C-alpha positions, 0 to 999 in steps of 0.5 A, a space after each residue: 563229133 556226134 550229135 545227140 542222135 548218132 554215134 561218133 563218126 570221127 573214125 569213119 572220116 579217113 575211110 570216107 575220104 579215101 572212098 570219095 577220092 577213088 570216085 573223084 568225089 570231094 567231101 565237105 564237112 557238115 557241122 552238127 550242134 553238139 554239147 558245148 558247141 560255141 564259136 571257140 570250140 568251132 575254131 578248134 574244130 575247124 583247125 582240127 579238120 583242116 590240119 588233119 584232112 586239108 591235104 587229102 585229095 578229096 577235101 572240098 574247096 570252093 572258088 570264091 568270087 575273089 578267086 580264093 579257093 577255100 574249104 566250105 563248111 555247113 553249120 547246122 542249127 547255126 541260130 543256136 549261137 547268137 550273132 555276137 558270138 559268131 562275129 568273134 570267129 567269122 569277122 576280121 576283128 573277132 577275138 579268135 577270127 579265122 579270117 585271113 588265117 590258114 584256117 579261113 573258109 566259106 561258112 554257110 549257116 542254116 536259114 530256117 526262119 525269115 529273121 535268120 537272114 539278117 542274123 546270118 549277115 550280122 554273124 559274118 557267115 558267107 552264105 546260107 542253106 535251107 537243109 530241110 527236104 519238106 517244101 513248106 516245112 519252114 520259111 527257108 525250105 519253102 520253094 516260094 521264098 527262094 527268090 526273095 532269099 536269093 535277092 537278099 543274098 545277092 544284095 549282101 554278097 552271100 551265097 544262097 544254097 537251096 537244098 532239095 530232096 526226093 520226098 520226106 517221111 519221118 513218121 517211123 521216128 516222129 509219129 506226130 510229124 505226119 503233116 510234113 510228109 511229102 510224097 515222092 510221086 515217082 520222082 516228080 517231087 524231086 524234079 519240082 524241087 530241083 527246078 525251083 532251085 535252078 530257077 534262082 540261079 544258085 552257085 551250089 545246090 545241096 541234096 537232103 539227103 543221100 542216105 537219111 533213111 529214117 527221114 525218107 530222104 535217101 536217094 541211094 539205091 533201094 530195093 524192096 525190103 520188109 522186116 517184122 518192124 517196118 516196111 522200107 521205102 522202095 522206088 517201084 515201079 522205077 529201077 533201084 537207082 532211079 534217084 541217082 539217075 535223076 540226080 545225074 541228069 539234073 547235075 548235067 543240066 545244072 552245069 550247062 545252065 551255069 555256063 549260060 548264066 556266066 556268058 
């Protein structure tokens, strides 16, 4: 499904899944808002995704605290649908509930504002993530609030998934948004956000993003490039794969830390 800003991606999914499997990577689905997205259409989407890709070797499943191994879905801009609609899908008594069915999963909502926390809980979601890579941009994306959000989640048996990013600059597509630009500082911004995420002992950390060049959040390899229209960000004086190397180091640290937390 495409949102208003992109091309339909359905035809690419099999290629992405196959490529991921070749590199021992798992794929989770991030469901964007689209015209007519409701709790009912989401039910149909989930069923379609699991029916079509659920048996693929690269399809990501998360082991819950109760020992279930379930697909994990991120639901972007989940607040656009009211909690009373989400409950029809995400709670056991809902009119088209997926709970306890072959289409059950771990559903993660987007927390932008503080008032979203109780709404997410009331909706029947299993957790919340922060998405935005700009510290201070929203309540949810502000590192200083992560401890309190994690405490709320722990108290209510929800996953808290902080989102980290290497920097942020989207003025090529949103010229008015200069105040949300965050300088990469040669990787220090990324490491600061990773440190903030790990300090709340999360189960999962997400990265925004692998390849969102138009928002300046990409961590994939980058070499200097200039066109008539724009100068692309590069990572000089660091190597082209600087952010991939940082990601590897921090992923290894995260895994070691998690082992300690569980001891």
